[in-house]
C-alpha positions as CSV (number, residue, x, y, z in Angstrom):
1,X,-27.0,-7.1,0.5
2,X,-24.7,-8.7,3.0
3,X,-26.0,-7.4,6.3
4,X,-23.2,-8.9,8.4
5,X,-20.6,-7.3,6.1
6,X,-22.4,-4.0,6.2
7,X,-22.6,-4.1,10.0
8,X,-18.8,-4.8,10.3
9,X,-18.0,-2.0,7.8
10,X,-20.0,0.4,9.9
11,X,-17.9,-0.5,12.9
12,X,-14.8,0.0,10.9
13,X,-16.0,3.4,9.9
14,X,-16.6,4.3,13.5
15,X,-13.0,3.1,14.2
16,X,-11.8,5.3,11.3
17,X,-13.6,8.3,12.6
18,X,-11.9,7.9,16.0
19,X,-8.5,7.7,14.2
20,X,-9.2,10.7,12.0
21,X,-10.1,12.8,15.1
22,X,-6.9,11.8,16.9
23,X,-4.8,12.6,13.9
24,X,-6.6,15.9,13.3
25,X,-6.0,16.9,17.0
26,X,-2.3,16.2,16.5
27,X,-2.3,18.2,13.3
28,X,-1.2,15.2,11.2
29,X,-2.4,15.1,7.6
30,X,-3.1,11.7,6.2
31,X,-4.2,10.0,3.0
32,X,-6.7,7.1,3.2
33,X,-5.9,4.2,0.8
34,X,-7.6,1.3,-0.9
35,X,-10.8,-0.3,0.5
36,X,-11.5,2.2,3.2
37,X,-11.0,5.1,0.8
38,X,-13.3,3.4,-1.8
39,X,-16.1,3.1,0.8
40,X,-15.7,6.7,1.8
41,X,-15.8,7.9,-1.8
42,X,-18.6,5.6,-2.8
43,X,-20.7,4.8,0.3
44,X,-23.0,2.2,-1.3
45,X,-19.9,0.1,-1.8
46,X,-19.9,-0.5,2.0
47,X,-22.6,-3.2,1.5
48,X,-20.4,-5.4,-0.7
49,X,-16.7,-4.5,0.0
50,X,-15.0,-6.5,2.7
51,X,-12.1,-4.8,4.6
52,X,-9.5,-6.4,6.7
53,X,-7.5,-3.2,7.6
54,X,-7.4,0.5,7.3
55,X,-4.5,1.8,5.2
56,X,-3.0,5.2,5.9
57,X,-0.3,7.2,4.1
58,X,1.7,9.8,5.9
59,X,4.5,12.1,5.1
60,X,7.8,10.5,6.2
61,X,8.3,13.3,8.9
62,X,4.9,12.4,10.4
63,X,5.4,8.6,10.8
64,X,6.6,8.8,14.4
65,X,3.9,11.3,15.5
66,X,1.3,9.1,13.8
67,X,2.6,6.1,15.7
68,X,2.2,8.0,19.0
69,X,-1.3,9.1,18.0
70,X,-2.4,5.5,17.4
71,X,-0.7,4.3,20.6
72,X,-2.6,7.0,22.5
73,X,-5.8,5.3,21.3
74,X,-4.7,1.9,22.6
75,X,-3.2,0.5,19.4
76,X,-0.2,-1.8,19.7
77,X,2.5,-2.5,17.0
78,X,2.1,-5.9,15.5
79,X,5.0,-8.2,16.1
80,X,7.5,-8.5,13.2
81,X,5.5,-5.9,11.1
82,X,6.9,-2.4,11.2
83,X,3.9,-0.9,9.6
84,X,1.0,-2.6,11.3
85,X,-1.1,-1.9,14.4
86,X,-3.9,-3.7,16.1
87,X,-6.4,-2.9,18.9
88,X,-8.1,-5.6,21.0
89,X,-11.5,-3.8,20.8
90,X,-11.4,-2.7,17.2
91,X,-12.5,-4.7,14.2
92,X,-9.7,-3.8,11.8
93,X,-5.9,-3.6,11.8
94,X,-4.3,-0.4,10.8
95,X,-1.4,-0.3,8.3
96,X,0.7,2.8,7.9
97,X,3.2,3.8,5.3
98,X,5.4,6.8,4.4
99,X,5.4,6.5,0.6
100,X,4.3,4.4,-2.3
101,X,7.0,1.9,-3.2
102,X,7.0,2.6,-7.0
103,X,7.6,6.3,-6.5
104,X,10.8,8.2,-5.7
105,X,11.0,10.8,-2.9
106,X,10.1,13.7,-5.2
107,X,7.1,11.8,-6.7
108,X,5.8,10.8,-3.2
109,X,6.1,14.4,-2.0
110,X,4.2,15.7,-5.1
111,X,1.6,13.0,-4.6
112,X,0.9,14.0,-1.0
113,X,0.5,17.6,-2.0
114,X,-2.0,16.6,-4.8
115,X,-4.0,14.6,-2.2
116,X,-4.9,17.8,-0.5
117,X,-7.2,18.5,-3.5
118,X,-9.3,15.5,-2.6
119,X,-10.4,15.9,1.0
120,X,-12.6,13.5,2.9
121,X,-14.2,16.3,4.9
122,X,-16.8,13.9,6.4
123,X,-14.0,12.4,8.3
124,X,-11.5,15.2,8.9
125,X,-10.2,18.4,7.2
126,X,-6.8,16.7,7.3
127,X,-7.8,13.4,5.7
128,X,-7.6,12.9,1.9
129,X,-7.8,10.3,-0.8
130,X,-5.4,9.8,-3.7
131,X,-6.2,11.6,-7.0
132,X,-8.3,9.4,-9.2
133,X,-5.5,8.3,-11.6
134,X,-3.2,7.5,-8.7
135,X,-6.0,5.8,-6.8
136,X,-6.5,3.4,-9.7
137,X,-2.8,2.7,-10.2
138,X,-2.3,2.1,-6.5
139,X,-5.1,-0.5,-6.2
140,X,-3.8,-2.2,-9.3
141,X,-0.2,-2.3,-8.1
142,X,-1.3,-3.6,-4.7
143,X,-3.2,-6.4,-6.3
144,X,-1.0,-7.4,-9.2
145,X,2.4,-6.9,-7.6
146,X,2.3,-6.8,-3.8
147,X,-0.1,-9.7,-3.6
148,X,0.3,-11.0,-7.2
149,X,-3.2,-12.1,-7.1
150,X,-6.1,-11.4,-9.5
151,X,-8.9,-11.5,-7.0
152,X,-12.5,-10.6,-7.9
153,X,-12.5,-8.0,-5.1
154,X,-9.7,-6.0,-6.6
155,X,-11.1,-6.3,-10.1
156,X,-14.4,-4.9,-8.7
157,X,-12.4,-2.1,-7.1
158,X,-10.8,-1.2,-10.5
159,X,-14.1,-1.4,-12.3
160,X,-15.7,0.9,-9.7
161,X,-13.0,3.5,-10.1
162,X,-13.1,3.4,-13.9
163,X,-16.9,3.6,-13.9
164,X,-16.8,6.8,-11.8
165,X,-13.6,8.4,-13.1
166,X,-13.6,7.2,-16.7
167,X,-11.5,10.0,-18.1
168,X,-8.9,10.0,-15.3
169,X,-8.4,6.2,-15.5
170,X,-8.3,5.8,-19.3
171,X,-5.2,4.0,-20.6
172,X,-4.2,7.1,-22.6
173,X,-4.4,9.2,-19.5
174,X,-2.3,6.8,-17.4
175,X,0.3,6.1,-20.1
176,X,3.1,8.3,-18.8
177,X,2.7,7.3,-15.2
178,X,2.5,3.6,-16.1
179,X,5.9,4.1,-17.8
180,X,7.4,6.1,-14.9
181,X,6.3,3.6,-12.3
182,X,7.0,0.4,-14.3
183,X,3.4,-0.8,-14.0
184,X,2.6,-1.7,-17.7
185,X,2.9,-5.4,-17.1
186,X,0.6,-5.2,-14.1
187,X,-1.8,-3.2,-16.1
188,X,-1.8,-5.9,-18.8
189,X,-2.7,-8.5,-16.2
190,X,-6.0,-6.7,-15.5
191,X,-6.4,-5.3,-19.0
192,X,-5.2,-7.9,-21.5
193,X,-5.6,-5.5,-24.4
194,X,-3.0,-3.2,-22.9
195,X,-0.2,-2.9,-25.5
196,X,2.7,-1.2,-23.7
197,X,4.5,-4.2,-22.2
198,X,8.0,-5.4,-22.3
199,X,7.5,-9.0,-23.7
200,X,10.4,-10.7,-21.7
201,X,9.6,-8.8,-18.5
202,X,5.9,-9.7,-18.9
203,X,6.8,-13.4,-19.3
204,X,9.0,-13.5,-16.2
205,X,6.4,-11.5,-14.2
206,X,3.6,-14.0,-15.0
207,X,5.9,-16.9,-14.2
208,X,6.9,-15.5,-10.8
209,X,3.3,-14.4,-10.0
210,X,2.0,-17.9,-10.4
211,X,4.6,-19.5,-8.0
212,X,4.5,-19.7,-4.2
213,X,7.8,-17.9,-3.6
214,X,8.8,-16.1,-0.3
215,X,9.2,-12.4,-0.7
216,X,7.6,-12.6,-4.1
217,X,6.3,-9.1,-3.8
218,X,9.8,-7.7,-3.4
219,X,11.1,-9.7,-6.4
220,X,8.3,-8.5,-8.6
221,X,8.7,-4.9,-7.5
222,X,12.4,-5.0,-8.4
223,X,11.7,-6.8,-11.7
224,X,9.1,-4.2,-12.9
225,X,10.6,-1.0,-11.7
226,X,12.3,1.2,-14.3
227,X,16.0,0.8,-14.4
228,X,16.7,4.2,-12.8
229,X,14.6,3.2,-9.8
230,X,15.9,-0.3,-9.2
231,X,19.1,0.7,-7.2
232,X,17.2,3.0,-4.9
233,X,14.5,0.4,-4.2
234,X,17.1,-2.3,-3.6
235,X,19.0,-0.1,-1.1
236,X,15.7,0.8,0.8
237,X,14.8,-2.9,1.0
238,X,18.2,-4.3,2.0
239,X,19.2,-1.5,4.3
240,X,16.0,0.0,5.7
241,X,15.7,2.7,8.4
242,X,16.6,2.3,12.0
243,X,12.9,2.5,12.9
244,X,12.0,-0.2,10.4
245,X,14.6,-2.6,11.9
246,X,13.3,-1.8,15.5
247,X,9.7,-2.7,14.7
248,X,10.4,-5.5,12.2
249,X,12.7,-7.5,14.5
250,X,11.4,-6.2,17.9
251,X,14.8,-4.8,19.1
252,X,15.6,-1.6,20.7
253,X,19.3,-1.5,21.6
254,X,21.6,0.3,19.3
255,X,24.1,-2.6,18.8
256,X,21.2,-5.0,17.9
257,X,19.7,-2.5,15.4
258,X,23.1,-2.0,13.8
259,X,23.8,-5.7,13.6
260,X,20.4,-6.4,12.0
261,X,20.8,-3.6,9.5
262,X,24.1,-5.3,8.4
263,X,22.6,-8.8,8.4
264,X,19.3,-7.9,6.6
265,X,20.5,-8.7,3.1
266,X,21.6,-12.2,4.3
267,X,18.3,-12.7,6.1
268,X,16.3,-11.9,3.0
269,X,18.5,-14.1,0.8
270,X,18.1,-17.0,3.2
271,X,14.3,-16.5,3.3
272,X,14.1,-16.7,-0.5
273,X,16.5,-19.7,-0.8
274,X,15.1,-21.7,2.0
275,X,12.1,-22.7,0.0
276,X,12.6,-24.8,-3.2
277,X,11.9,-22.7,-6.2
278,X,10.5,-24.5,-9.2
279,X,10.4,-22.5,-12.4
């Protein structure tokens, strides 16, 4: 047992309890994601699972009230990151989101409704975790696509989920959602025997995943998404919301926000091309 890690995780849990209470008081429902949710579902995991942040999923309409709730506790937005908060006296950063990137609006809405069947009552009547199958897919997508990194920690997370929810995380159970979300190639990275991959896409995916490329996560997301979801994802990435621009680029005036929304495709393109790409 790593006593230092356990002690830090206990502090993070106290931090999470404070956040959960504030969100509950503001009548804001929330889904807890990734490491913090794993520790809440399987408390013994707290002795071995390191956590850098607390990941929270909200309905799109609750993002601004959630920001205000966090700020009322002393959290400050992190510069250049529209989804992150930090607190000088708290051990973990807080990351917020209003949807999972591989889902469309209807799928995200349905997911949040399903989360209500999985409450974390020890924290709050309004705090939930993802359904087991979605929990597994989200951890996998975060590791294999967002970070494009096959770390032991994430492999352990997936093994834990599969050991406790074997039926819900079986390949046959996940088949249709893997197709709908475009996650078969990511699944094959963690489960080499997985048969449902697109050979050319899988080859390109592994090539990009092994390179040090700026915005690699965005590139892999676009590559793997089903064709019918690519256009919507591209539009969200190139032309994000006004709130995203405000927090990402630390601007508040309407002209500056408008200008940056227009310039964002060029900013992203320059970021990718500014580093020599060797493939």
